[in-house]
C-alpha positions as a printed NumPy array, in Angstrom:
array([[ 11.706, -23.377,  11.105],
       [  9.024, -21.019,   9.799],
       [  6.515, -22.321,   7.262],
       [  7.723, -21.686,   3.727],
       [  4.971, -19.161,   3.072],
       [  6.119, -17.162,   6.112],
       [  9.739, -16.822,   4.976],
       [ 10.894, -13.394,   3.85 ],
       [ 12.17 , -12.739,   0.34 ],
       [ 15.646, -12.257,   1.794],
       [ 15.449, -15.688,   3.474],
       [ 14.098, -17.374,   0.347],
       [ 16.864, -16.023,  -1.854],
       [ 19.51 , -17.183,   0.624],
       [ 17.934, -20.663,   0.646],
       [ 17.817, -20.789,  -3.155],
       [ 21.496, -19.884,  -3.348],
       [ 22.349, -22.564,  -0.778],
       [ 20.084, -25.066,  -2.589],
       [ 18.257, -25.861,   0.665],
       [ 14.909, -24.807,  -0.852],
       [ 13.529, -24.724,  -4.356],
       [ 11.06 , -22.229,  -5.895],
       [  8.695, -25.126,  -6.666],
       [  8.554, -26.228,  -3.008],
       [  7.831, -22.664,  -1.992],
       [  5.173, -22.13 ,  -4.66 ],
       [  3.326, -25.312,  -3.697],
       [  3.312, -24.39 ,  -0.011],
       [  2.189, -20.876,  -0.833],
       [ -0.673, -22.06 ,  -3.036],
       [ -1.844, -24.334,  -0.201],
       [ -1.83 , -21.338,   2.15 ],
       [ -3.887, -19.32 ,  -0.326],
       [ -6.321, -22.207,  -0.719],
       [ -6.831, -22.297,   3.054],
       [ -7.317, -18.548,   3.454],
       [ -8.932, -17.401,   0.235],
       [-12.537, -18.555,   0.856],
       [-12.479, -16.237,   3.879],
       [-10.361, -13.3  ,   2.621],
       [-11.109, -12.952,  -1.109],
       [ -7.826, -11.099,  -1.613],
       [ -6.899, -12.391,  -5.082],
       [ -7.943, -11.669,  -8.652],
       [ -6.953, -13.782, -11.682],
       [ -5.173, -16.348,  -9.513],
       [ -3.646, -18.987, -11.812],
       [ -1.997, -21.769,  -9.808],
       [ -0.773, -23.603, -12.903],
       [  0.9  , -20.483, -14.277],
       [  2.545, -19.822, -10.916],
       [  3.921, -23.36 , -10.79 ],
       [  5.186, -23.07 , -14.359],
       [  7.062, -19.884, -13.428],
       [  8.456, -21.605, -10.309],
       [  9.643, -24.592, -12.355],
       [ 11.453, -22.316, -14.798],
       [ 13.064, -20.492, -11.874],
       [ 14.104, -23.756, -10.273],
       [ 15.801, -24.828, -13.497],
       [ 17.728, -21.554, -13.607],
       [ 18.875, -21.903,  -9.993],
       [ 20.015, -25.488, -10.616],
       [ 22.155, -24.2  , -13.487],
       [ 23.467, -21.347, -11.335],
       [ 21.994, -18.769, -13.711],
       [ 19.201, -16.92 , -11.904],
       [ 17.431, -14.412, -14.152],
       [ 17.535, -11.531, -11.692],
       [ 17.578, -10.428,  -8.059],
       [ 14.095, -11.8  ,  -7.269],
       [ 14.267, -15.095,  -9.145],
       [ 11.765, -17.555,  -7.718],
       [ 10.362, -15.206,  -5.067],
       [  6.529, -15.151,  -5.006],
       [  4.865, -11.785,  -5.595],
       [  1.399, -10.342,  -6.118],
       [  0.398,  -7.221,  -8.053],
       [ -2.595,  -4.95 ,  -7.423],
       [ -5.118,  -5.418, -10.209],
       [ -4.93 ,  -1.803, -11.475],
       [ -1.289,  -2.442, -12.457],
       [ -1.637,  -4.026, -15.885],
       [ -0.25 ,  -7.481, -16.57 ],
       [ -0.218,  -8.676, -20.159],
       [ -3.217, -10.78 , -21.105],
       [ -5.253, -10.029, -17.967],
       [ -8.171,  -7.548, -17.956],
       [ -7.925,  -4.576, -15.602],
       [-11.384,  -4.129, -14.026],
       [-10.314,  -1.333, -11.636],
       [-12.478,  -2.948,  -8.99 ],
       [-15.686,  -2.083, -10.821],
       [-18.317,  -4.251, -12.498],
       [-18.862,  -1.343, -14.901],
       [-15.453,  -1.816, -16.531],
       [-15.362,  -3.482, -19.931],
       [-12.995,  -6.425, -19.559],
       [-10.314,  -6.229, -22.22 ],
       [ -7.016,  -8.136, -21.783],
       [ -4.089,  -5.788, -21.192],
       [ -1.711,  -5.6  , -24.143],
       [  1.411,  -4.929, -22.069],
       [  2.799,  -5.2  , -18.567],
       [  2.768,  -1.876, -16.73 ],
       [  6.224,  -0.849, -15.453],
       [  6.049,  -2.506, -11.99 ],
       [  4.865,  -5.795, -13.494],
       [  7.537,  -5.632, -16.207],
       [ 10.277,  -5.086, -13.606],
       [  9.081,  -8.064, -11.524],
       [  9.12 , -10.369, -14.548],
       [ 12.584,  -9.181, -15.57 ],
       [ 13.83 ,  -9.873, -12.039],
       [ 12.494, -13.445, -12.155],
       [  9.761, -13.079,  -9.539],
       [  6.96 , -15.665,  -9.565],
       [  3.814, -13.605, -10.111],
       [  1.271, -15.654,  -8.206],
       [ -1.817, -13.479,  -8.572],
       [ -3.307, -10.04 ,  -8.923],
       [ -4.926,  -8.583,  -5.787],
       [ -8.27 ,  -6.902,  -5.241],
       [ -9.277,  -3.26 ,  -4.949],
       [-12.53 ,  -1.264,  -4.56 ],
       [-14.21 ,   0.564,  -7.436],
       [-11.687,   2.88 ,  -9.119],
       [ -9.493,   2.833,  -6.019],
       [-11.691,   5.468,  -4.397],
       [-12.325,   3.644,  -1.1  ],
       [-10.197,   2.704,   1.903],
       [-12.078,  -0.569,   1.918],
       [-12.272,  -4.029,   0.401],
       [-15.792,  -3.317,  -0.878],
       [-16.126,  -3.663,  -4.651],
       [-18.853,  -4.109,  -7.249],
       [-16.598,  -6.54 ,  -9.154],
       [-14.617,  -8.48 ,  -6.539],
       [-15.98 , -10.407,  -3.586],
       [-15.702,  -8.519,  -0.304],
       [-12.077,  -8.586,   0.889],
       [-11.601,  -9.053,   4.63 ],
       [ -8.87 ,  -8.52 ,   7.211],
       [ -7.071, -11.699,   8.351],
       [ -6.622, -10.307,  11.865],
       [-10.413, -10.16 ,  12.283],
       [-12.687, -11.35 ,   9.479],
       [-15.44 ,  -8.975,  10.593],
       [-13.136,  -6.059,   9.718],
       [-11.921,  -4.74 ,   6.398],
       [ -8.276,  -4.601,   5.336],
       [ -8.49 ,  -0.976,   4.221],
       [ -7.819,   0.124,   0.678],
       [ -7.53 ,   0.735,  -2.008],
       [ -4.663,  -1.825,  -1.963],
       [ -7.047,  -4.065,  -0.059],
       [ -6.097,  -7.483,  -1.378],
       [ -2.375,  -6.728,  -1.255],
       [ -2.462,  -5.903,   2.457],
       [ -4.664,  -8.873,   3.344],
       [ -2.444, -11.172,   1.265],
       [  0.731,  -9.969,   2.956],
       [ -0.7  , -10.444,   6.451],
       [ -2.109, -13.884,   5.573],
       [  1.16 , -15.226,   4.159],
       [  0.471, -15.175,   0.413],
       [  4.205, -14.752,  -0.112],
       [  6.65 , -12.016,   0.861],
       [  6.324,  -9.397,  -1.916],
       [  3.248,  -7.376,  -2.833],
       [  2.844,  -4.222,  -4.923],
       [  0.109,  -1.667,  -4.28 ],
       [ -0.676,   1.863,  -5.412],
       [ -1.298,   5.023,  -3.392],
       [ -2.839,   8.403,  -4.265],
       [ -4.174,   9.4  ,  -0.835],
       [ -3.081,   6.599,   1.476],
       [ -3.938,   3.447,  -0.483],
       [ -0.679,   1.652,   0.41 ],
       [ -0.194,   3.025,   3.911],
       [ -3.758,   2.773,   5.254],
       [ -4.253,  -0.941,   4.522],
       [ -0.668,  -1.598,   5.621],
       [ -1.505,   0.015,   8.961],
       [ -4.78 ,  -1.846,   9.402],
       [ -3.221,  -5.2  ,   8.45 ],
       [ -0.044,  -4.827,  10.527],
       [  2.406,  -4.951,   7.621],
       [  4.997,  -2.545,   6.226],
       [  4.05 ,  -0.317,   3.298],
       [  6.075,   2.394,   1.571],
       [  4.681,   5.207,  -0.534],
       [  7.831,   6.379,  -2.3  ],
       [  8.548,   9.857,  -3.644],
       [  6.448,  10.58 ,  -6.701],
       [  8.241,   9.176,  -9.738],
       [ 10.667,   6.961,  -7.819],
       [  8.875,   3.861,  -9.124],
       [  7.809,   4.298, -12.762],
       [  4.095,   3.633, -13.278],
       [  1.676,   3.876, -16.171],
       [ -0.477,   5.81 , -16.505],
       [  1.147,   8.444, -14.268],
       [ -0.995,  10.969, -12.401],
       [ -0.483,  13.666,  -9.778],
       [  0.155,  12.036,  -6.413],
       [ -0.14 ,   8.466,  -7.763],
       [  2.632,   6.029,  -6.916],
       [  3.25 ,   2.295,  -6.73 ],
       [  4.853,   0.957,  -3.583],
       [  6.005,  -2.22 ,  -1.835],
       [  3.825,  -3.94 ,   0.761],
       [  5.718,  -6.528,   2.796],
       [  6.095,  -7.963,   6.267],
       [  9.619,  -6.596,   6.755],
       [ 11.489,  -3.422,   5.895],
       [ 14.326,  -5.44 ,   4.331],
       [ 11.915,  -7.048,   1.867],
       [ 10.535,  -3.634,   0.909],
       [ 14.074,  -2.397,   0.293],
       [ 14.787,  -5.462,  -1.837],
       [ 11.654,  -4.778,  -3.864],
       [ 12.52 ,  -1.091,  -4.289],
       [ 15.786,  -2.035,  -5.989],
       [ 13.769,  -3.72 ,  -8.735],
       [ 10.69 ,  -1.486,  -8.956],
       [ 12.7  ,   1.753,  -9.119],
       [ 14.47 ,   0.792, -12.321],
       [ 13.693,   3.182, -15.197],
       [ 10.808,   3.003, -17.657],
       [ 10.312,   5.746, -20.242],
       [  6.541,   5.25 , -20.302],
       [  6.244,   7.197, -17.042],
       [  6.634,  10.8  , -18.154],
       [  6.599,  11.947, -14.508],
       [  9.319,   9.577, -13.285],
       [ 12.471,  10.722, -11.533],
       [ 15.898,  10.257, -13.117],
       [ 17.073,   6.785, -12.189],
       [ 19.481,   6.604,  -9.229],
       [ 21.404,   3.433,  -8.295],
       [ 20.469,   3.771,  -4.619],
       [ 21.969,   1.266,  -2.17 ],
       [ 18.554,   0.105,  -1.001],
       [ 19.94 ,  -2.633,   1.248],
       [ 21.998,  -0.116,   3.263],
       [ 19.412,  -0.016,   6.038],
       [ 21.418,   0.35 ,   9.226],
       [ 21.471,   3.913,  10.561],
       [ 22.376,   5.603,  13.815],
       [ 19.315,   7.645,  14.815],
       [ 21.006,   9.515,  17.652],
       [ 20.429,  13.224,  17.112],
       [ 17.763,  12.598,  14.461],
       [ 15.267,  15.484,  14.467],
       [ 11.749,  14.103,  14.452],
       [  8.465,  15.989,  14.346],
       [  5.472,  14.363,  16.068],
       [  2.044,  15.089,  14.561],
       [ -0.876,  13.852,  16.65 ],
       [ -3.584,  16.207,  15.343],
       [ -4.127,  16.333,  11.566],
       [ -6.225,  19.502,  11.726],
       [ -9.397,  17.912,  10.358],
       [-11.046,  14.517,  10.02 ],
       [-11.814,  11.852,  12.577],
       [-10.301,  12.362,  16.032],
       [ -7.449,  10.052,  16.917],
       [ -8.717,   7.154,  19.031],
       [ -7.137,   6.791,  22.463],
       [ -5.422,   3.416,  21.754],
       [ -3.984,   4.781,  18.504],
       [ -2.646,   7.912,  20.175],
       [ -1.119,   5.862,  22.995],
       [  0.66 ,   3.567,  20.523],
       [  2.083,   6.497,  18.539],
       [  3.27 ,   8.235,  21.707],
       [  4.91 ,   4.987,  22.864],
       [  6.707,   4.751,  19.515],
       [  7.924,   8.332,  19.874],
       [  9.315,   7.493,  23.323],
       [ 11.255,   4.578,  21.849],
       [ 12.856,   6.957,  19.357],
       [ 13.694,   9.375,  22.188],
       [ 15.227,   6.587,  24.264],
       [ 17.423,   5.727,  21.263],
       [ 18.726,   9.304,  21.123],
       [ 16.397,  11.   ,  18.637],
       [ 15.024,  14.482,  19.359],
       [ 11.226,  14.368,  19.137],
       [  9.278,  17.624,  18.945],
       [  5.458,  17.848,  18.834],
       [  4.138,  19.975,  15.964],
       [  0.848,  21.728,  15.342],
       [ -1.546,  20.618,  12.579],
       [ -0.907,  22.143,   9.147],
       [ -3.861,  20.807,   7.133],
       [ -7.258,  22.516,   7.027],
       [-10.795,  21.397,   6.306],
       [-10.864,  23.781,   3.337],
       [ -7.944,  21.959,   1.729],
       [ -9.77 ,  18.634,   1.848],
       [-13.096,  20.123,   0.761],
       [-11.447,  21.595,  -2.316],
       [ -9.718,  18.353,  -3.181],
       [-13.011,  16.522,  -2.71 ],
       [-14.669,  18.887,  -5.22 ],
       [-11.968,  18.174,  -7.772],
       [-11.947,  14.403,  -7.276],
       [-15.762,  14.196,  -7.409],
       [-15.873,  16.188, -10.635],
       [-13.123,  14.14 , -12.237],
       [-14.922,  10.908, -11.319],
       [-18.35 ,  12.139, -12.414],
       [-17.025,  13.129, -15.83 ],
       [-16.185,   9.444, -16.344],
       [-19.113,   7.796, -14.549],
       [-21.707,  10.257, -15.827],
       [-20.606,   9.647, -19.406],
       [-21.258,   5.892, -19.157],
       [-24.359,   4.356, -20.724],
       [-27.043,   3.966, -18.06 ],
       [-26.723,   0.187, -17.952],
       [-22.975,   0.365, -17.267],
       [-23.334,   3.155, -14.735],
       [-25.832,   1.036, -12.799],
       [-23.072,  -1.52 , -12.191],
       [-20.814,   0.952, -10.352],
       [-20.881,   0.594,  -6.563],
       [-23.803,   2.861,  -5.514],
       [-21.693,   4.539,  -2.84 ],
       [-19.168,   5.628,  -5.488],
       [-21.898,   6.913,  -7.818],
       [-23.503,   8.884,  -4.988],
       [-20.165,  10.409,  -4.051],
       [-19.14 ,  11.25 ,  -7.627],
       [-22.531,  12.813,  -8.407],
       [-21.616,  15.536,  -5.942],
       [-19.293,  16.87 ,  -8.645],
       [-22.088,  17.231, -11.186],
       [-22.643,  20.825, -12.192],
       [-19.913,  22.408, -10.053],
       [-18.644,  25.652, -11.562],
       [-15.308,  25.803, -13.313],
       [-14.119,  28.305, -10.708],
       [-14.985,  25.994,  -7.827],
       [-13.3  ,  22.981,  -9.448],
       [-10.194,  25.034, -10.259],
       [-10.001,  26.281,  -6.673],
       [-10.354,  22.676,  -5.544],
       [ -7.537,  21.576,  -7.819],
       [ -5.408,  24.393,  -6.39 ],
       [ -5.656,  22.757,  -2.975],
       [ -3.057,  20.22 ,  -4.137],
       [ -0.541,  23.05 ,  -4.194],
       [ -1.732,  24.381,  -0.848],
       [ -1.313,  20.968,   0.769],
       [  2.094,  20.583,  -0.794],
       [  3.359,  23.904,   0.555],
       [  1.908,  23.268,   4.008],
       [  3.415,  19.774,   4.268],
       [  6.858,  20.788,   3.045],
       [  6.956,  23.787,   5.391],
       [  5.845,  21.678,   8.369],
       [  8.614,  19.14 ,   7.704],
       [ 11.382,  21.603,   6.822],
       [ 13.076,  21.7  ,  10.229],
       [ 12.948,  17.93 ,  10.772],
       [ 14.719,  14.917,   9.357],
       [ 11.563,  12.814,   9.725],
       [  7.983,  13.169,  10.882],
       [  5.906,  10.662,  12.862],
       [  2.114,  10.42 ,  12.951],
       [ -0.652,   7.867,  13.099],
       [ -1.194,   6.231,   9.725],
       [ -4.935,   6.39 ,  10.42 ],
       [ -6.837,   7.884,  13.359],
       [ -8.725,   4.642,  14.037],
       [ -8.187,   0.896,  13.858],
       [ -9.845,  -1.326,  11.24 ],
       [-13.593,  -0.86 ,  10.779],
       [-16.439,  -3.187,   9.657],
       [-15.653,  -5.016,   6.427],
       [-18.988,  -4.149,   4.848],
       [-18.408,  -0.38 ,   5.227],
       [-17.176,   1.667,   2.26 ],
       [-15.182,   3.762,   4.733],
       [-15.088,   4.511,   8.439],
       [-18.112,   6.847,   8.262],
       [-19.841,   4.744,   5.569],
       [-21.301,   8.022,   4.265],
       [-20.529,   9.345,   0.746],
       [-20.971,  12.882,   2.065],
       [-17.922,  12.411,   4.342],
       [-15.73 ,   9.863,   2.56 ],
       [-12.252,  11.093,   3.472],
       [-12.345,  11.731,   7.224],
       [ -9.689,   9.05 ,   7.794],
       [ -6.997,  10.175,   5.296],
       [ -5.949,  13.463,   6.894],
       [ -2.572,  12.07 ,   7.989],
       [ -1.73 ,  10.355,   4.687],
       [ -3.096,  12.601,   1.916],
       [ -0.802,  15.633,   2.278],
       [  2.314,  13.579,   1.572],
       [  0.926,  12.404,  -1.763],
       [  0.459,  16.034,  -2.727],
       [  3.927,  17.007,  -1.442],
       [  5.499,  13.987,  -3.191],
       [  7.355,  13.019,   0.005],
       [  8.166,   9.397,   0.866],
       [  6.047,   8.002,   3.693],
       [  5.746,   4.551,   5.214],
       [  3.463,   2.705,   7.605],
       [  4.866,   0.22 ,  10.09 ],
       [  3.07 ,  -1.623,  12.854],
       [  3.588,  -0.071,  16.289],
       [  1.04 ,  -1.775,  18.512],
       [ -2.378,  -3.374,  18.868],
       [ -5.782,  -2.451,  20.214],
       [ -7.262,  -4.341,  23.159],
       [ -9.037,  -6.473,  20.574],
       [ -5.794,  -7.358,  18.812],
       [ -6.11 ,  -5.089,  15.752],
       [ -2.85 ,  -3.611,  14.425],
       [ -2.02 ,   0.111,  14.696],
       [  0.121,   1.799,  12.057],
       [  2.846,   4.388,  12.658],
       [  3.499,   6.693,   9.694],
       [  7.122,   7.739,   9.077],
       [  7.549,  10.628,   6.624],
       [ 10.782,  11.863,   5.091],
       [ 11.856,  14.782,   2.976],
       [ 11.23 ,  14.561,  -0.745],
       [ 13.566,  12.049,  -2.443],
       [ 14.792,  10.618,   0.894],
       [ 13.164,   7.228,   0.308],
       [ 16.183,   5.376,   1.652],
       [ 16.122,   7.502,   4.789],
       [ 12.511,   6.523,   5.471],
       [ 13.414,   2.861,   5.051],
       [ 16.392,   3.279,   7.393],
       [ 14.333,   4.924,  10.127],
       [ 11.601,   2.319,   9.69 ],
       [ 14.241,  -0.39 ,  10.045],
       [ 15.516,   1.269,  13.225],
       [ 11.986,   1.257,  14.641],
       [ 11.522,  -2.357,  13.566],
       [ 14.454,  -3.178,  15.856],
       [ 13.253,  -0.911,  18.683],
       [  9.61 ,  -1.991,  18.893],
       [  8.445,  -4.819,  21.177],
       [  8.094,  -8.342,  19.809],
       [  5.199,  -8.582,  17.383],
       [  2.258, -10.914,  17.745],
       [  2.208, -14.048,  15.559],
       [  0.675, -13.597,  12.12 ],
       [ -2.95 , -14.7  ,  11.912],
       [ -3.769, -18.266,  10.871],
       [ -6.558, -19.542,   8.626],
       [ -9.777, -20.349,  10.503],
       [ -9.914, -23.852,  12.018],
       [-10.97 , -26.438,   9.495],
       [ -9.976, -24.311,   6.483],
       [ -9.03 , -26.444,   3.527]])
């Protein structure tokens, strides 16, 4: 039998119903796993073992009475630290943030509590979520459990590392340019960026979503059923739909799939990554799907404009800080944001307009397909100490060309592991659906999960870890 910390949420719930496992047993095993890994990974923030055990004990009492609180009762979960949880400060990954306890749970945290999940910990992120890295001026450096010399990606850095290391089955991240999918790809897990507004979040912002990060598609679907419940605080949320999230089986014969292997700008796709994506496409073809290569639709000008806008937005906040606070921001972030200082209103407006240009280009490119496949990232995981693959604030976004457009187009997109480099690092396959077809993306990801070769065992804590 698998170790308790390796069991899926679906398996745990079945065991709770059958009374063959208790939430307290699971929580204790999970906390031991975290204790063994955490000195090496640094994936958690505000970990409170006593509070987790108290939640597990309350869940166990409910199960013994046959009155579980909700569909996730007793299942361990983590929440990215920029999703507020009542009573816990929200540092946003930066030592410059004034630490004030949150007054309320943000929508994803509120839904997890209502469903009875055991919230074990918050997870780490880089300063302001602006890096695909575990590098932060507030948190210790977060590393990748597959190779501790590599980073997990970001900005949902701790969530991805925690999922791969067995810190429980359910993790919630956020994504505005690839921050769920990129670390999911680099850590070999499954991550879904849903359609904008499918999961209520606060504060809402263009392109910003919360999404599940799990080891299996079924667990992500289970989590979507809870996270997608309505919350009026998100003024950009979609009307609630009672989607049958567990209806994952789908015949993919005749499915029209576009294959994007060139993003149009950014880092070139490494040979092992390209080979893994092409092998995945062949598996879909062998199962009866119709795969058609497509030309790139993004341009360098689109990203340059977006970069202008994001730099200016960030500099307005960082530049307004007192000098002593500003000095605590990660220097890489300050150097990048300063590039927005003094840009003309016309240039910033034209940069902002690139969101619309990306949206139109992405939607048009996907219009004749049911789904689109691409690499999640053009490269495998990079050195943990780097802020990004180039480690240069002048070129910070060369690795997000495949993920960014689908934030702007509001389309659902997922990353699922499709292979490994010669050194054993995971490679992510991105699956993109039409806007609002979140269930379809999960179904196609589930089909691939069944088609792909057997996966390598999950990484173990280093020998001698406590």
